N, C-alpha and C positions, 0 to 999 in steps of 0.2 A: 709737530704742532706748528701751524703757521700763525703769524700775527697779522691782525688786520692793518690796513693802511693807516687807520686812525691811531693805533698803538705806536706805529712808527713816527707819526707826527708828534705824539705826546712825548715820546722819548727824545726826538730831535729838539723840541721846544724846551724841554726840561734841561737838556744839555746846553742849549743856547742861553737860557736864563742863568744857569750855573756859571758859564764862562763869563757872562756879562757881570754877574755878581762878584766873581773873583777879580776880574779886571778893574772894576770900579773900587773894590776894596783896596787893591794895591795902589791905584791911582790916588785914592783918598789919603793914603798914608803920606803922601807928598804935599798935601795941602796944609799949610801952617795956619792955625787959628790962634786968636789971642788968649784963649783959655786952655791951659794944659789938660789933656785927657778928653777934650770935647772933639767929636768927629761929626761930620754932617750926616753920615748914614746913608750915602748914596747907594751903597752896595745892597741895601735892604729893598731897593726897587725890584730887583729880580725875584726876591722871595714874595713880595706882594703881587707881582705879576703872576707868579705861579698860583697863588691863592685864588686870584680872581679869574684867571684864564684856563688853568689846568685843574689841579686838585691839591688837597692837603699833603698827600705823600710826596708829591713832586716838590712842594715847598719845603718839606722837611729835608729832602735830599739836597736841595739847593742850600739850605741853612747849614747843614753839616759840612757840605763841600766848602762853603765860605768860611766857616769857623775853623776848619783845618788848613786849608790852602793859603788863606790870606796871612795868618801868622807865620806859616812856613816860608812864604815868599818875601815877607817884610822883616823877618828876624825876631829874636826874643821869643822863640816858639813856646816854651813851657809856660811862661807867665801869661803871654797873650792868649794861648789856647785854653789854659785853665779858667780864664775869665770869659773868653769869647764863646766857647762851646755852650756852657750852661745858659749864658744870657741870650745868645742867639736862638737856642732851642726854646727857652721860655717865651721870648717875644713871638716866635713863630707859632707856638702852641696857643698863646693868648689871641694872637690875630686870627689864627685858623678857627678857634672856637667862635669868635665873634662873627667872622665872615660866614661860616656855615650854619650857625644858630640864628643869627639875625639877618643874614643874607641881604635882602633888598633895603634894609634899614641902615646899612653901613655904607660908607664911602671910603675910597682909599685915603682921604685926609684924616678921617677919624681912626681908621685902622692904623695908619702911620703913627699918629700921635699915641695911640694906646700901646702899640708895639714898642715905641721908643721908651715909654715910661716903664713897661715891663722889663725891657732890656737894661735900663740904668738901675732900676731897683734890684734886679738880679745881680748886676755887676757889683753893687755895693754890698750885697749879701755875701757874695763870693770873696770879695776883697777883705771884708771884715772877718770871715771865717778862716781864710787861708794866710793873709798877709798882714793886716793891721788889726791889732787886738783892741785898740782904744775905741770906745764908743763915740768919741768926738767926731769920728768920720761921718756919722749920720747928720752932723750939723751942715754938711755940704749937700745932702741929698735934695733939699728943696731947690737949691740953686741949679743943680744938674737936672732935676726933673723939668724945671722951667725951660732950659735950653733944649732938653730932649723932646719936649712937646713942640717946640718951634721947628726943630730939624725933622721931627716925625711928620709934621704937617707939610714941610717942604718936600720930603720924599714921597709923601702921599699925593701931593699935587703933581709931581713928575710922573708918578704911576698913573694917575688919572689922565694926563695928557697922552701918554703912550697907549693906554687902553682905548681911549677915544679914537686915536689915529688908527689902531689896529682894527677896530670895529667899522671904521669908514672904508678901509681898503678890502675890496672883495677877495683879493688873493690871500690876505691874511685870515680872513674869516674861515676859509676852508680848513686852515690848519688847526683851528681851535674848536671845531665842531665835535661835540661829545657823542 
């Protein structure tokens, strides 16, 4: 069974976005922010690019790759992966549903913000279930949701810039024809 050139492009672009996501996730672990536990979420750009330029299964592949390899490469594997895997998958599923159901009514900015909120809410749920039994942890949720919306809009903006540049470059357009 031979694969079409288009399936090779899909595979290559999915791999490229997965590599970009992992590299940005590792790089992001070195960025110190004034609030402990808050990250910019740059690695989510690759997931959003997959949602907009390839398809949902590719985005899930990139999300799982990110959730496994970034903790593996940055340390504290069990704790980080137990929090990262469910939250990254939840954010990807929520973003995917909105992109494919609402399609033209969404933007990378709105999807980034929505995915960030889904991500942080899932993280709080996992941390509460596995690590911190006190309900007081939920007092921090509005604060973290506020910052997650800001960082989600930022990653959405970066995604939009990349998508616009890809669509303007004729060489890139042929890679993403479905």
